[in-house]
PDB file of N, CA, C, O and CB in Angstrom:
ATOM      1  N   MET A   1     -21.440  18.709   3.618  1.00  0.00           N
ATOM      2  CA  MET A   1     -21.135  17.368   4.404  1.00  0.00           C
ATOM      3  C   MET A   1     -20.364  16.398   3.366  1.00  0.00           C
ATOM      4  O   MET A   1     -19.802  15.386   3.786  1.00  0.00           O
ATOM      5  CB  MET A   1     -22.635  16.594   4.982  1.00  0.00           C
ATOM      6  N   THR A   2     -20.358  16.705   2.138  1.00  0.00           N
ATOM      7  CA  THR A   2     -19.685  15.753   1.074  1.00  0.00           C
ATOM      8  C   THR A   2     -18.141  15.844   1.412  1.00  0.00           C
ATOM      9  O   THR A   2     -17.389  14.870   1.461  1.00  0.00           O
ATOM     10  CB  THR A   2     -20.007  16.254  -0.606  1.00  0.00           C
ATOM     11  N   PHE A   3     -17.792  17.122   1.630  1.00  0.00           N
ATOM     12  CA  PHE A   3     -16.403  17.257   1.675  1.00  0.00           C
ATOM     13  C   PHE A   3     -15.770  16.641   3.100  1.00  0.00           C
ATOM     14  O   PHE A   3     -14.559  16.433   3.175  1.00  0.00           O
ATOM     15  CB  PHE A   3     -16.084  18.803   1.480  1.00  0.00           C
ATOM     16  N   TRP A   4     -16.544  16.400   4.071  1.00  0.00           N
ATOM     17  CA  TRP A   4     -16.016  15.727   5.245  1.00  0.00           C
ATOM     18  C   TRP A   4     -16.007  14.234   5.069  1.00  0.00           C
ATOM     19  O   TRP A   4     -15.168  13.506   5.601  1.00  0.00           O
ATOM     20  CB  TRP A   4     -16.812  16.092   6.463  1.00  0.00           C
ATOM     21  N   ILE A   5     -17.050  13.787   4.243  1.00  0.00           N
ATOM     22  CA  ILE A   5     -16.913  12.297   4.052  1.00  0.00           C
ATOM     23  C   ILE A   5     -15.787  11.818   3.169  1.00  0.00           C
ATOM     24  O   ILE A   5     -15.163  10.765   3.303  1.00  0.00           O
ATOM     25  CB  ILE A   5     -18.157  11.765   3.481  1.00  0.00           C
ATOM     26  N   THR A   6     -15.595  12.873   2.118  1.00  0.00           N
ATOM     27  CA  THR A   6     -14.390  12.536   1.036  1.00  0.00           C
ATOM     28  C   THR A   6     -13.116  12.669   2.000  1.00  0.00           C
ATOM     29  O   THR A   6     -12.206  11.840   2.029  1.00  0.00           O
ATOM     30  CB  THR A   6     -14.289  13.752  -0.443  1.00  0.00           C
ATOM     31  N   SER A   7     -13.177  13.836   2.789  1.00  0.00           N
ATOM     32  CA  SER A   7     -11.661  13.872   3.430  1.00  0.00           C
ATOM     33  C   SER A   7     -11.344  12.746   4.400  1.00  0.00           C
ATOM     34  O   SER A   7     -10.201  12.321   4.570  1.00  0.00           O
ATOM     35  CB  SER A   7     -11.412  15.239   4.271  1.00  0.00           C
ATOM     36  N   SER A   8     -12.550  12.233   5.102  1.00  0.00           N
ATOM     37  CA  SER A   8     -12.332  11.260   6.009  1.00  0.00           C
ATOM     38  C   SER A   8     -11.856   9.878   5.264  1.00  0.00           C
ATOM     39  O   SER A   8     -11.040   9.080   5.726  1.00  0.00           O
ATOM     40  CB  SER A   8     -13.617  11.108   6.833  1.00  0.00           C
ATOM     41  N   ILE A   9     -12.502   9.775   4.083  1.00  0.00           N
ATOM     42  CA  ILE A   9     -12.283   8.587   3.275  1.00  0.00           C
ATOM     43  C   ILE A   9     -10.607   8.645   2.807  1.00  0.00           C
ATOM     44  O   ILE A   9      -9.887   7.646   2.808  1.00  0.00           O
ATOM     45  CB  ILE A   9     -13.416   8.610   1.900  1.00  0.00           C
ATOM     46  N   VAL A  10     -10.209   9.848   2.461  1.00  0.00           N
ATOM     47  CA  VAL A  10      -9.001  10.088   1.924  1.00  0.00           C
ATOM     48  C   VAL A  10      -7.879   9.867   2.934  1.00  0.00           C
ATOM     49  O   VAL A  10      -6.811   9.306   2.691  1.00  0.00           O
ATOM     50  CB  VAL A  10      -8.992  11.406   1.385  1.00  0.00           C
ATOM     51  N   LEU A  11      -8.308  10.441   4.227  1.00  0.00           N
ATOM     52  CA  LEU A  11      -7.534  10.191   5.303  1.00  0.00           C
ATOM     53  C   LEU A  11      -7.342   8.687   5.892  1.00  0.00           C
ATOM     54  O   LEU A  11      -6.297   8.305   6.420  1.00  0.00           O
ATOM     55  CB  LEU A  11      -8.056  11.008   6.245  1.00  0.00           C
ATOM     56  N   PHE A  12      -8.452   7.930   5.732  1.00  0.00           N
ATOM     57  CA  PHE A  12      -8.313   6.558   6.326  1.00  0.00           C
ATOM     58  C   PHE A  12      -7.381   5.870   5.270  1.00  0.00           C
ATOM     59  O   PHE A  12      -6.605   5.017   5.701  1.00  0.00           O
ATOM     60  CB  PHE A  12      -9.818   5.743   6.545  1.00  0.00           C
ATOM     61  N   PHE A  13      -7.381   6.141   4.002  1.00  0.00           N
ATOM     62  CA  PHE A  13      -6.551   5.522   2.868  1.00  0.00           C
ATOM     63  C   PHE A  13      -5.299   5.749   3.211  1.00  0.00           C
ATOM     64  O   PHE A  13      -4.496   4.816   3.192  1.00  0.00           O
ATOM     65  CB  PHE A  13      -6.783   6.040   1.476  1.00  0.00           C
ATOM     66  N   ILE A  14      -4.929   6.978   3.569  1.00  0.00           N
ATOM     67  CA  ILE A  14      -3.539   7.505   3.810  1.00  0.00           C
ATOM     68  C   ILE A  14      -3.100   6.591   4.898  1.00  0.00           C
ATOM     69  O   ILE A  14      -2.178   5.808   4.666  1.00  0.00           O
ATOM     70  CB  ILE A  14      -3.450   9.118   4.233  1.00  0.00           C
ATOM     71  N   VAL A  15      -3.641   6.617   5.995  1.00  0.00           N
ATOM     72  CA  VAL A  15      -3.672   5.715   7.206  1.00  0.00           C
ATOM     73  C   VAL A  15      -3.200   4.283   6.889  1.00  0.00           C
ATOM     74  O   VAL A  15      -2.154   3.783   7.304  1.00  0.00           O
ATOM     75  CB  VAL A  15      -5.124   5.650   7.792  1.00  0.00           C
ATOM     76  N   VAL A  16      -4.180   3.649   6.038  1.00  0.00           N
ATOM     77  CA  VAL A  16      -4.087   2.356   5.766  1.00  0.00           C
ATOM     78  C   VAL A  16      -2.741   2.155   4.823  1.00  0.00           C
ATOM     79  O   VAL A  16      -2.061   1.150   5.027  1.00  0.00           O
ATOM     80  CB  VAL A  16      -5.439   1.891   5.117  1.00  0.00           C
ATOM     81  N   ILE A  17      -2.390   2.986   3.913  1.00  0.00           N
ATOM     82  CA  ILE A  17      -1.283   2.884   3.077  1.00  0.00           C
ATOM     83  C   ILE A  17      -0.080   2.923   3.882  1.00  0.00           C
ATOM     84  O   ILE A  17       0.769   2.038   3.778  1.00  0.00           O
ATOM     85  CB  ILE A  17      -1.276   3.911   2.070  1.00  0.00           C
ATOM     86  N   SER A  18       0.042   3.912   4.689  1.00  0.00           N
ATOM     87  CA  SER A  18       1.099   4.050   5.475  1.00  0.00           C
ATOM     88  C   SER A  18       1.269   3.041   6.503  1.00  0.00           C
ATOM     89  O   SER A  18       2.396   2.960   6.991  1.00  0.00           O
ATOM     90  CB  SER A  18       1.062   5.228   6.001  1.00  0.00           C
ATOM     91  N   ALA A  19       0.366   2.255   6.926  1.00  0.00           N
ATOM     92  CA  ALA A  19       0.456   1.248   7.809  1.00  0.00           C
ATOM     93  C   ALA A  19       0.791  -0.041   7.054  1.00  0.00           C
ATOM     94  O   ALA A  19       1.631  -0.746   7.613  1.00  0.00           O
ATOM     95  CB  ALA A  19      -0.780   1.160   8.589  1.00  0.00           C
ATOM     96  N   TYR A  20       0.347  -0.443   6.004  1.00  0.00           N
ATOM     97  CA  TYR A  20       0.408  -1.584   5.196  1.00  0.00           C
ATOM     98  C   TYR A  20       1.225  -1.480   3.993  1.00  0.00           C
ATOM     99  O   TYR A  20       1.201  -2.422   3.201  1.00  0.00           O
ATOM    100  CB  TYR A  20      -0.849  -1.946   4.841  1.00  0.00           C
ATOM    101  N   GLY A  21       2.011  -0.360   3.730  1.00  0.00           N
ATOM    102  CA  GLY A  21       2.724  -0.092   2.737  1.00  0.00           C
ATOM    103  C   GLY A  21       3.992  -1.141   2.691  1.00  0.00           C
ATOM    104  O   GLY A  21       4.155  -1.960   1.787  1.00  0.00           O
ATOM    105  N   PRO A  22       4.848  -0.973   3.808  1.00  0.00           N
ATOM    106  CA  PRO A  22       5.944  -1.822   3.871  1.00  0.00           C
ATOM    107  C   PRO A  22       5.588  -3.317   3.703  1.00  0.00           C
ATOM    108  O   PRO A  22       6.382  -4.066   3.131  1.00  0.00           O
ATOM    109  CB  PRO A  22       6.620  -1.590   5.128  1.00  0.00           C
ATOM    110  N   LEU A  23       4.285  -3.813   4.241  1.00  0.00           N
ATOM    111  CA  LEU A  23       3.823  -5.073   4.134  1.00  0.00           C
ATOM    112  C   LEU A  23       3.708  -5.506   2.622  1.00  0.00           C
ATOM    113  O   LEU A  23       4.249  -6.537   2.222  1.00  0.00           O
ATOM    114  CB  LEU A  23       2.540  -5.154   4.860  1.00  0.00           C
ATOM    115  N   PHE A  24       2.973  -4.668   1.793  1.00  0.00           N
ATOM    116  CA  PHE A  24       2.694  -4.899   0.455  1.00  0.00           C
ATOM    117  C   PHE A  24       4.086  -4.990  -0.197  1.00  0.00           C
ATOM    118  O   PHE A  24       4.301  -5.882  -1.017  1.00  0.00           O
ATOM    119  CB  PHE A  24       1.766  -3.789  -0.154  1.00  0.00           C
ATOM    120  N   GLY A  25       5.068  -4.072   0.147  1.00  0.00           N
ATOM    121  CA  GLY A  25       6.441  -3.998  -0.538  1.00  0.00           C
ATOM    122  C   GLY A  25       7.166  -5.412  -0.313  1.00  0.00           C
ATOM    123  O   GLY A  25       7.833  -5.992  -1.169  1.00  0.00           O
ATOM    124  N   LEU A  26       6.901  -5.889   1.070  1.00  0.00           N
ATOM    125  CA  LEU A  26       7.604  -7.215   1.079  1.00  0.00           C
ATOM    126  C   LEU A  26       6.816  -8.283   0.496  1.00  0.00           C
ATOM    127  O   LEU A  26       7.401  -9.353   0.324  1.00  0.00           O
ATOM    128  CB  LEU A  26       7.972  -7.626   2.445  1.00  0.00           C
ATOM    129  N   TYR A  27       5.592  -8.192   0.158  1.00  0.00           N
ATOM    130  CA  TYR A  27       4.955  -9.029  -0.505  1.00  0.00           C
ATOM    131  C   TYR A  27       5.304  -9.162  -2.050  1.00  0.00           C
ATOM    132  O   TYR A  27       5.452 -10.193  -2.707  1.00  0.00           O
ATOM    133  CB  TYR A  27       3.702  -8.723  -0.267  1.00  0.00           C
ATOM    134  N   GLY A  28       5.389  -7.896  -2.428  1.00  0.00           N
ATOM    135  CA  GLY A  28       5.863  -7.849  -3.879  1.00  0.00           C
ATOM    136  C   GLY A  28       7.326  -8.533  -4.095  1.00  0.00           C
ATOM    137  O   GLY A  28       7.565  -9.179  -5.115  1.00  0.00           O
ATOM    138  N   GLU A  29       8.276  -8.346  -3.071  1.00  0.00           N
ATOM    139  CA  GLU A  29       9.548  -8.616  -3.235  1.00  0.00           C
ATOM    140  C   GLU A  29       9.458 -10.304  -3.123  1.00  0.00           C
ATOM    141  O   GLU A  29      10.253 -10.919  -3.833  1.00  0.00           O
ATOM    142  CB  GLU A  29      10.498  -7.782  -2.124  1.00  0.00           C
ATOM    143  N   MET A  30       8.699 -10.949  -2.421  1.00  0.00           N
ATOM    144  CA  MET A  30       8.671 -12.278  -2.431  1.00  0.00           C
ATOM    145  C   MET A  30       8.101 -12.811  -3.618  1.00  0.00           C
ATOM    146  O   MET A  30       8.617 -13.858  -4.007  1.00  0.00           O
ATOM    147  CB  MET A  30       8.048 -12.728  -1.363  1.00  0.00           C
ATOM    148  N   ILE A  31       7.012 -12.275  -4.398  1.00  0.00           N
ATOM    149  CA  ILE A  31       6.638 -12.619  -5.581  1.00  0.00           C
ATOM    150  C   ILE A  31       7.677 -12.455  -6.568  1.00  0.00           C
ATOM    151  O   ILE A  31       7.778 -13.349  -7.408  1.00  0.00           O
ATOM    152  CB  ILE A  31       5.551 -11.972  -5.892  1.00  0.00           C
ATOM    153  N   HIS A  32       8.487 -11.447  -6.620  1.00  0.00           N
ATOM    154  CA  HIS A  32       9.464 -11.196  -7.612  1.00  0.00           C
ATOM    155  C   HIS A  32      10.692 -12.299  -7.456  1.00  0.00           C
ATOM    156  O   HIS A  32      11.405 -12.604  -8.412  1.00  0.00           O
ATOM    157  CB  HIS A  32       9.969  -9.657  -7.454  1.00  0.00           C
ATOM    158  N   LYS A  33      10.832 -12.793  -6.281  1.00  0.00           N
ATOM    159  CA  LYS A  33      11.901 -13.581  -6.043  1.00  0.00           C
ATOM    160  C   LYS A  33      11.464 -14.956  -6.462  1.00  0.00           C
ATOM    161  O   LYS A  33      12.222 -15.740  -7.034  1.00  0.00           O
ATOM    162  CB  LYS A  33      12.362 -13.486  -4.624  1.00  0.00           C
ATOM    163  N   GLU A  34      10.249 -15.214  -6.168  1.00  0.00           N
ATOM    164  CA  GLU A  34       9.676 -16.484  -6.682  1.00  0.00           C
ATOM    165  C   GLU A  34       9.564 -16.631  -8.046  1.00  0.00           C
ATOM    166  O   GLU A  34       9.657 -17.775  -8.492  1.00  0.00           O
ATOM    167  CB  GLU A  34       8.446 -16.704  -6.202  1.00  0.00           C
ATOM    168  N   LYS A  35       9.359 -15.583  -8.907  1.00  0.00           N
ATOM    169  CA  LYS A  35       9.429 -15.422 -10.340  1.00  0.00           C
ATOM    170  C   LYS A  35      10.920 -15.704 -10.834  1.00  0.00           C
ATOM    171  O   LYS A  35      11.210 -16.342 -11.846  1.00  0.00           O
ATOM    172  CB  LYS A  35       8.945 -13.953 -10.737  1.00  0.00           C
ATOM    173  N   GLY A  36      11.760 -15.152  -9.993  1.00  0.00           N
ATOM    174  CA  GLY A  36      13.112 -15.162 -10.463  1.00  0.00           C
ATOM    175  C   GLY A  36      13.548 -13.798 -11.014  1.00  0.00           C
ATOM    176  O   GLY A  36      14.651 -13.641 -11.537  1.00  0.00           O
ATOM    177  N   ASP A  37      12.740 -12.921 -10.893  1.00  0.00           N
ATOM    178  CA  ASP A  37      13.036 -11.502 -11.490  1.00  0.00           C
ATOM    179  C   ASP A  37      13.727 -10.688 -10.400  1.00  0.00           C
ATOM    180  O   ASP A  37      13.145  -9.961  -9.595  1.00  0.00           O
ATOM    181  CB  ASP A  37      11.646 -10.708 -11.987  1.00  0.00           C
ATOM    182  N   ASP A  38      14.996 -10.894 -10.472  1.00  0.00           N
ATOM    183  CA  ASP A  38      15.773 -10.171  -9.412  1.00  0.00           C
ATOM    184  C   ASP A  38      16.512  -9.015 -10.194  1.00  0.00           C
ATOM    185  O   ASP A  38      17.526  -9.261 -10.847  1.00  0.00           O
ATOM    186  CB  ASP A  38      16.857 -11.195  -8.599  1.00  0.00           C
ATOM    187  N   HIS A  39      15.997  -7.803 -10.112  1.00  0.00           N
ATOM    188  CA  HIS A  39      16.696  -6.614 -10.863  1.00  0.00           C
ATOM    189  C   HIS A  39      17.676  -5.949 -10.219  1.00  0.00           C
ATOM    190  O   HIS A  39      18.232  -4.984 -10.742  1.00  0.00           O
ATOM    191  CB  HIS A  39      15.825  -5.607 -11.230  1.00  0.00           C
ATOM    192  N   LYS A  40      18.010  -6.428  -8.936  1.00  0.00           N
ATOM    193  CA  LYS A  40      18.845  -5.569  -8.160  1.00  0.00           C
ATOM    194  C   LYS A  40      20.439  -5.861  -8.514  1.00  0.00           C
ATOM    195  O   LYS A  40      21.325  -5.220  -7.947  1.00  0.00           O
ATOM    196  CB  LYS A  40      18.502  -5.816  -6.587  1.00  0.00           C
TER     197      LYS A  40
END
C-alpha cells in the first residue's frame, strides 16, 4: 500500500507544479524586476 500512497503524492505534486509552474515563474520575474536584476 505504501507504493500507492507514494505514487499518489508524486502525481499530486506533478499536477500542482504543472498548474502553478507558470504562476511561480511570473512571480520570480516580478521579484527580479523589483531588484533590478534584468539578465535578458
